[in-house]
C-alpha positions in Angstrom: -7.3 -5.3 11.5 -9.9 -3.0 9.8 -10.5 -1.3 13.2 -6.8 -0.9 14.0 -6.4 1.0 10.6 -9.8 2.8 10.8 -11.1 1.6 7.7 -14.7 2.5 7.2 -17.6 2.7 4.8 -19.3 5.6 3.2 -22.8 4.7 2.5 -23.2 7.5 -0.2 -24.6 11.1 -0.3 -28.1 10.2 0.3 -27.3 8.7 3.7 -24.1 10.5 4.7 -23.4 14.3 4.5 -19.9 15.4 3.9 -18.0 18.5 3.3 -17.5 20.1 -0.2 -14.5 18.7 -1.8 -15.2 15.2 -0.7 -16.1 12.5 -3.2 -19.9 11.9 -3.3 -19.9 8.2 -3.8 -20.5 5.1 -1.6 -17.3 3.0 -1.0 -14.9 1.8 1.4 -12.9 4.5 3.4 -9.2 4.2 3.5 -7.8 6.8 5.8 -4.1 7.9 6.1 -3.5 8.2 9.7 -0.7 10.4 11.2 0.0 10.6 14.9 -3.4 8.8 15.7 -5.4 11.2 13.6 -6.9 10.5 10.0 -5.4 13.2 7.9 -6.6 12.1 4.4 -9.1 9.5 3.1 -9.5 7.8 -0.2 -12.7 6.2 -1.2 -12.4 2.8 -3.0 -15.6 2.4 -5.1 -16.3 -1.4 -5.0 -17.9 -1.7 -8.6 -17.3 1.5 -10.5 -18.7 1.9 -14.1 -16.1 1.1 -16.7 -15.6 4.9 -17.4 -15.2 5.8 -13.7 -12.1 5.6 -11.4 -11.8 3.0 -8.6 -10.4 5.4 -6.2 -11.7 8.8 -5.3 -9.7 11.4 -3.6 -10.8 14.8 -1.9 -9.8 18.1 -3.4 -6.5 19.5 -2.5 -8.3 22.3 -1.0 -9.9 20.1 1.6 -6.9 17.9 2.3 -3.4 17.6 1.1 -2.7 14.1 -0.3 0.0 12.6 1.9 1.1 10.1 -0.8 1.6 7.6 1.8 -0.7 5.6 4.0 0.4 3.3 6.8 -1.4 0.0 7.7 -0.7 -1.7 10.9 -1.2 -5.4 11.6 -3.6 -6.5 14.3 -0.4 -8.4 15.7 3.0 -7.5 14.4 4.8 -10.8 13.4 7.7 -9.4 11.2 10.2 -6.7 11.5 10.2 -5.6 7.7 8.0 -2.9 6.4 6.2 -3.9 3.1 5.8 -1.0 0.5 2.9 -1.4 -1.7 1.1 0.3 -4.4 -2.1 1.5 -2.7 -3.9 1.2 0.6 -5.7 -1.9 0.0 -2.4 -3.8 -0.8 -0.9 -2.3 2.3 -3.9 -3.8 4.4 -3.2 -7.2 2.6 0.5 -7.0 3.9 -0.9 -6.0 7.4 -3.1 -9.1 7.3 -0.1 -11.3 7.1 1.4 -9.5 10.2 3.6 -6.8 8.7 3.8 -3.1 9.0 3.1 -1.7 5.6 3.2 1.7 3.8 0.9 2.1 0.8 2.0 4.6 -1.9 -1.1 6.0 -3.0 -0.1 5.7 -6.7 2.9 3.9 -8.5 3.6 7.4 -10.1 4.2 8.8 -6.6 7.4 6.8 -5.8 9.4 10.0 -6.1 12.3 11.7 -4.2 9.8 13.0 -1.3 8.5 9.5 -0.9 11.9 7.8 -1.0 13.2 10.2 1.7 10.2 9.5 3.9 10.7 5.7 3.5 14.4 6.1 4.0 13.8 7.5 7.5 12.1 4.2 8.7 14.4 2.0 10.7 13.1 -1.3 9.5 14.1 -3.4 6.2 12.0 -2.2 3.2 10.4 -4.6 0.9 8.6 -3.3 -2.3 5.5 -5.1 -3.4 4.0 -3.0 -6.4 1.5 -4.3 -8.8 2.8 -6.5 -11.5 1.7 -4.2 -14.4 4.0 -1.9 -16.4 3.2 1.0 -14.2 3.8 -0.9 -10.8 7.3 -2.5 -12.3 8.4 1.0 -13.4 7.4 2.6 -10.1 8.9 -0.2 -7.9 12.3 0.1 -10.0 12.4 4.0 -9.8 11.5 3.7 -5.9 14.3 1.1 -5.4 16.9 3.2 -7.1 15.9 6.2 -5.1 16.1 4.2 -1.9 19.4 2.8 -2.8 20.6 6.3 -3.4 19.9 6.9 0.2 21.8 3.9 1.4 18.5 2.0 2.0 18.6 -1.0 -0.3 15.2 -2.8 -0.5 13.9 -6.2 -1.4 11.4 -6.7 -4.1 8.6 -9.3 -4.3 7.6 -10.0 -7.9 4.0 -10.8 -7.8 4.0 -12.3 -11.5 0.6 -10.8 -12.1 -1.9 -8.9 -10.2 -1.5 -7.2 -7.0 -0.8 -8.2 -3.5 -4.5 -8.3 -2.6 -5.0 -10.6 -5.4 -2.2 -12.9 -4.0 -3.9 -12.7 -0.6 -7.3 -13.7 -1.9 -6.1 -16.6 -3.9 -3.6 -18.0 -1.1 -4.4 -21.0 1.1 -2.1 -19.8 3.7 -1.3 -16.0 3.2 0.8 -15.4 6.4 3.2 -18.3 5.5 3.2 -17.5 1.8 3.8 -13.7 2.4 6.6 -14.5 5.0 8.4 -16.9 2.6 8.4 -14.4 -0.2 9.8 -11.5 2.2 12.4 -13.7 3.7 13.7 -14.7 0.3 14.0 -11.1 -0.8 15.7 -9.9 2.4 18.0 -12.8 2.5 19.2 -12.5 -1.1 19.2 -8.7 -1.1 22.8 -8.6 -2.3 22.2 -11.2 -4.9 18.8 -10.8 -6.3 16.0 -8.3 -5.1 13.1 -10.0 -6.8 11.3 -13.1 -5.8 8.0 -14.4 -6.9 4.9 -15.1 -4.9 3.5 -18.4 -6.0 -0.2 -19.0 -6.4 
């Protein structure tokens, strides 16, 4: 799945040269791929110092932030698209056999992002982080999608994020499928279900 999504590693500026405008830190390279070309990349620093960010982005002069990053499963098992907060969570959804789209920040769930997501022909399920910013972003995005005649299901993680849920699961594909099925079946009644741990 990492190969399918072109996830890579940046070994740091002593080992790997990079153009001006790219972050100079070692980390996991999370590309945004459009039409089979990487158009943007975030670097996820595995163990940042407390005063440093976990995600590093190129300058806007080097690359425009697409605000969305798609993740493809190695084998698609489900028709829904899981909309996550971030590329790592999108990869976690893809690990369960779902197409996924990572919104690169909870605050990016705006009109433009909703318009892009509304064009996707599949059912949408939002699985943002279970913190204040994630819940607010998920509610805002769900409202914007509803206004575009695209109601979405919502997975309530309880705490943490989708990657946390995957890492603590004994059977991630089954657990994720159950949560998504529950939200899509009950869309008209309740659009929020919990992923049990």
